[in-house]
Structure formats: structure tokens, C-alpha cells
N, C-alpha and C positions, 0 to 999 in steps of 0.2 A: 717607522721609516724614518733615514736622518733627515733632515732640514736647516739649513742654515739659518743662524738665529737662537735669538732662547725661547722666542715662541714656540707653541705644540705646532709640530709638523701638521699641515692640509694632506691627511692621508688619504681620506676619502678621493680628493682631486687627483693626488698621484699614483693611486691603486685602480683609477679609473683609467688611467693615460695609460698605464700597465695591462688595464686588460686588453685595452685597443690595438697593444703592440701586440699582445700574444695570439692575437687573431691572425695575424699577418707572417708569413715567412720575414726574415730577418733580411731588411735591405738595403745594402750596403754599399751600392751604385754611387752614393756620390762621396762616397771615401776610398773609389780606387784607389786613389794615387796614395796613400795611406799604408805605409809600409809596418803590417802588424805582425808582431811575433806570435809564433804558434805556440798553444802551450795546452797538452795531453792532458785532459784533466783526472785520466783512468789510471796512471803508471803510479807503481811504488804502491803508495799510502791511498789513493785514489779516492780521498776525501775531502771535506773542508779543506783543508791545509793547504792544498795544490792554491785554492781560489783565492785564501785569504793573502799569503804571499805574495802570487803572482802580480797580484793589484796593487799591494802595498810598493813591489819594484817597479812597477809602472806608473806609480804615481810618482816616487821620489825621482827615477829618471829619466821621468817625460816620453817613455815607450809605449806607445798603441799595441796591445794584445787583443789577440782572438783564443779563449780558451774555450776548447772544446770538450764532448763527453764527460761533462761535470758531474764529480760526485758518482761516477760508475762503478767503483768500488762498495757501493751502500748499497741494503734492503731496496731503497727509496730515494735511485738517483734524479740529479739535478739540484736546482737551489730550493733550500728550504725558507721559513721566513726570516729566521735570524741570520742567514749568509746574505739575501739578498738583503736586507737593512745595513749590514759591515758595508757591502760592494758600493752601496748608496750614499754610505756617510763617507766613502773615500771621495765618491763620485761631488759630493756636495766640496768638500775638503781642495779638490784643486780644479774646482769648476769644471771637470769632465763630461765627457758623454759616454752614455752609458747604454748599447743597444743589446736587446734578448734579455733585458730587466724584469722575470716574471719568474713566480713562484713555480719550480716544475721543469725550468729550463735547461735544457743540456750543455748550452753553450752561449756563450757574451761576447760581445766586441766590446772592448774599453778602452779611448781615447782620453788620456789626462791633458791641462793647461796646468795655469798656474797655481802651486803649490803657496796659496795666500795667509792660510790660518785663520782662525777667530772664533766665534761661537757656533756651536753644532751642536743636535739632539740627533740620538740615533736609538729608536724604542721599536723594538721585537713585538712589540704587542701580543708575544709569549713570554713562552718559560726561558726561552733560548738563552745561552750565555752572553753577559755582558762584557766577561772574562777574554772571549775569544776575538770579540768589537775592538778591546784593547790591543791585544794582539796585533789586529791591522792595521789600527789609525794609529796608535804611538810613534811606531818610526818615522810615519808621514810628518806629524804635526809638529816633531822634533828638530824639520830643517823647513818650517815653514817662515814667512816674511813674517810674519808679528805672534805675541802670545796667543796660545789657544786656548779654550773649553768644549770639555764633552762631555754632554748629560746622556748618558746612556740609560736605557730604561730595558728590563730585563729579568733574567736569572743570574741572580746575583751567586747562587749556590747551585750550580746545574750538575747532572751527570755528565761523562764522557767532557768534562771541560773543567780546568783549575777552579777551585772555589774563589771569591775574592780575598779569602785570608790566604791563600795562598799567593797573589798579587800584592800584597799586604809585607806579607812577612819572609816572604824567598824573592821573587823576582824586583822586586822594589830595590832591595840592598843590593843584589847583585848588578843591577843594572846601573848603581851609584858608582861601579870599578871602570865602567864605562865611560863615564861621567855625564852620564842619562840620568836626569832628576825630575821629576813629577810630584805632583800633588795628586792623590789620590781619596774621597771623602766617599763615605760610604752612607749616604741618606737614609735607604732604608732596603732591608735584605727582602729578597725575591726569591722562593722556592717553588720548587715544581708540585702544583701545575699551571698553578697563574702566574708565576713569576712577577712583574710591578716592581721588582725593586730597583732602586737609584741610586748610580754613581755619578757623581763628577769630578773629572779630570781634568788639572791646569799644569798647562806646560809650557814654557817661555822658548824658545828658540835657540839651537846651538850650532857652533861653526862646524864642529865637527865630533867624531868617538872616539875616543880613546881605545887603543887595543886592551885587551883582557889577558893576564896569565892565571891563570888558576891549574895549577902541576902537581904540588902534592898537599895532601889532603889533609895529613898530618893526624893525632889522637883525637877521639870520639870524647869531646866534653861533656854534653847532658843532651837531653832529648827531653822536647815539653810535649807535655798531651795537651791539646786545648779541646774541650767538649763543649759544644755551644748546641743551646735552644732555645725556640720561643717558649712564650710561658703557658702555649696551651699544649707541648708536650708532656708526658707523665714525667714526674719528678725521679722515678728510680731509670729513666732511660739512658742519662749520663752519667750516672756511676755506673754502670755494667760496660758501658761502653769504655770507658776507663781502665776500669780492672780489667777485662779482658785483653785491650789493647797493649797495656803494661803489664800484664805475664806474657804475653806471648814476646815482645819483647825482651826480657829477662831471658827466657829462653834461650831465643833465636840469635842475638846479635852477638858476635864472636867477640864484645871488647867488654870492658868494665861500664857500664851505664848509670847516670844519675837522669832519676826520671822526674821529672817536676810538673804536676799536675794542675791544670787551671779548669775552670769552670765559667763558662761568661754563658746568662744569661740574657735574652734579647726581650726589650718589652714588646709591648702589645702595637704600640706606635712606631717603632723601629722596623716591624716585618708587615709583610701583606698577607702570609698565611702563615699556618705554622710549618717548622721544618726542623732540622738539627743536624748535626753532624760531628766530626773529627777532623782536627789539622794536627797534623806532628812534625816536630820539627827537632833535625839535629843538628847542633852546630859542631867546629872541629877546631882543635889549635890551629889548622893553615886557614884559617877565615873562610872554611866552606859551610853552605848550610844545604841540607838534605832534607826534602819535604815528600809527603804522603798527605793522601784525604781522601776524607770519606763522607759520604752523604749518606742520611735515614731515606729509607724507601718504606713506602707501605707494604705491610707484610713482611718484610726482613726484619729478623730481630736486632736487637742491638748488637749482642756479641755475633755476629758472622759480620756487619760491617766493621767492627771494632779488630777481628782478626785479619778480615782483608788489608785494613786500613796499616794495622802492625807488621804483615807479612811484604808488603810494599815498604816500608822503610828500612825493614830488614835489610830485606836485596840490596836497599840501596847504600847501606851502610859497608853490609859486607863484600860487597862489589868494588869496592875500593877508589872510588871516581869520586873526583870532586865536586858533581853535580848528581843528581837525581835524573829519572828517565823522564819525567816529566818537562826540565829544566834546560835539556841536552838540546832540543830541536827550536824551543824558546831565542837561544842566545844567535841560531847561526845567521840571522838577517844582522844583529849588530856588530857580529865578527866580519859580514861582506860589507859593510859600509864602512868600517873601523879605519884607522889612519895609521896601519901599521900590522904588524904580524900578532895575531892572538893566538893563542894557545890552551887548551882545555882538556883535564883528563876525565876520562868517560869511563865506566862500566862496561865492561863487554859481552855482548853484542850491541853495536848503537842500534838503537829503536829503528822500526820502519817510518815513522814520522820524521827522525832526524836524519835519515838517509833519503826524503822526500823533498824537506826542506834545503838540503845542499842542492839535490838538484836542481832544484827551481832556483836557487841563488847560481850556482854554475850558468845553467840556461841564459838567465836574463843578464845577470851581470858578468861575464866573463872571468870569474873567480873562480880558484883552485881552491878543492880542500886538501889535504895529505892526512893520511889514518895511518900512526905507526904503533905498533903491538910494544906493551912497555907494562912487564910485571903481571900480567893477564886483563891490564887495563887499555883501552887506545886511548893515544893521544891526537886530539883533531885540533889542527891547525890551518889556516890560512892567512894569506897577505890582503888586507881591505882594500877597495879600491879608493879609500879617502876620499868620500862622499863629502862634497863641502855645502855648509849652508850660507844664506847671505851674510852680509855683516852685520854686526849688531851693532 
């Protein structure tokens, strides 16, 4: 769980509080005068993204929210440990109040207070993704009253979430175009099922976010394939990953492509358990960066992971957009908060995650997104709300 300060959080005491709360129905009688914005957690994508984005906007705009039907679009509805950790992290960041904060809960009430900044810890105690916690917390601490440091513990390379390599190689450079800068230090890698990875995020507050324009992709310049593995992974795995991905990309990408292969070995002290994966990065003459990532899975051949990852990148490159399908939805919150009009050319159709991010942005901020067809792509634009941070 998240905890203010650098000391390890007292999770036993917090879990006892949460357990006690779960034995009772949520009592909001003392908050009857609070105007909660209602958020339906089952709409569109119906997963954790609704939760993450809604809580972030609530913190930034100091708007109390009630989220119901949480993750009703999933086989196991309700909060999972990684979701609860991410929410509690934001509760700590803004000294807020959380009702219904228990694993399995399908509704919460969140009342934010002052976004002061400081040092915080978020520990999923599972292989839950630290990168999804970054998505939730980063926009909030950008507008805090002082510098912030997040120590995040969990899975750095997890399925169904961007790995830490994607954050470092693609998200971080693109956010620089918004004027958003942060330090991301990977202390230890965490793989499924043990987790235990550790990432430290350091952020200085900003006064505003610049609008972004990614309109013309330009020509494909090169594709970097990074295969990474811990020492316990057999040495034949990475060559198979890289060879399979490279051969598929040469066949499927409709442009001449320069392939660069990189092998990264992760030492015993730099990971909690064994794991491997593949990071693919395509750069263009228009300053665009497109990515795809695959994580090694027990019982799944390296060739399958290589094919899946390469096919994902080929779709992004051949789709003609300036961002890949995973970056689309991650940019929505920054476009929403920006001081001016942002425009991004995306491959068509927009992903369900992107549609969901737009829905939550419009619901909680009043911003309006426009979508225009252009040469088989979609130009996504909006005039941000020009959120201002405290004077520096």
C-alpha cells in the first residue's frame, strides 16, 4: 500500500482498517453535503483505466467522485491489490479520504484535499504493474506544491500493462514535448509471479502543460529490437526472440527498415526473479516513436512472443499514425490538462482504451475532443483546460 514518507508502510495496520471497513456497508452520511461526481466503472473498456483516470482528475481538480460498478468488464470485478495500491497512493498524495477501499470492492467514494507533494511509497505486494501506478500518480504530482518522489514496488514487466522499458523509451521522451520531465530509476526488475521490482520516480512541479502537435509521421528511420533477460534464462531464448521478430518485421512492414538488435542481460542483483522480454521501438523522420512490447511467459515459446510483438509493431507502423495503440490513451490526460490545443494523428480506429480515456476526461473536466478522418487515420484534438500549478 502507499504510505507518505520513505519508511516502509505499516500495511498490517492499514489492512486491518480496510478489513474492518469491508465488514460494513459504506456509510457516507457524514458526507451528505458533498457533491460527488458519479462515474460508471462499467462503461466502454470497463476496467482499471476508468479508475486510474477518474481518481487522477479528482485529485487534480479537487472534485469528489463516486465510482460504481468498478471493473465490471472483467472476469473478476472489483478492486484488485494493484488498483487499491494505486488509489491509496493518490489518497496519500492529496491527503484525501477513501471509502470502500478494499480488495473486491465494486464502488468507492474519494474526497481529495490539498495536493502537497512529498515522498510516497506504493507497494502492490504482488506482481501488479508499477507502470500503471505511474500513469495514475504522475499527472497529480506534476501539479503538487513541492518536489515529489515515488518509490513504487511490484511488477516492472507485467502482462496487460506497459513494461518499464516502454515508459523509459517512449512515454518519457514524448511527454517531454508537453514540457513534462521526470526521472525514472529502475532499482530492481520485478517479473511475474513474484513482483518485487522497484522503481523510483522523481518529479519537480510545473506551472502548466504545453499542448502537443504530432501530425505528420514522416518516413520510418530505424527499428530497434531490444531483447532482455535475467541470468537464469537459457541463452538460446533471446536469439530466438530477436530472430523471429526481425524476420517478421522485414516481411510485414511496407517500408524499407533498418533493424538494430540489442541484447540486455539483467544481473542477479538487478531482478527479484527470472524473466525476459522484447522491446521494439520504431523512430521516424517526423519525430514520432512507435513501440511494442512482449513479455516471456511460462510455457510459451520465444518464437510466439517474438511474432506477437513484431506483429503489434507492424500494425503501428503500417497504420500511419504518429503514436502506437498503447500511447494513444496515455496521452489523453495530458492533452486534457494542457494550456492550448493539442492535435495527434492516430491510427484508425481509436482503441477502446482511448475512447474510455476520452469519456472520463469529458465527464470530469468538461473538455471536448474532436475526431477528424485524414488519409485513413484519425486526427484527435482538444483544447485543454489550462490547468495551472502553484507558482514556482
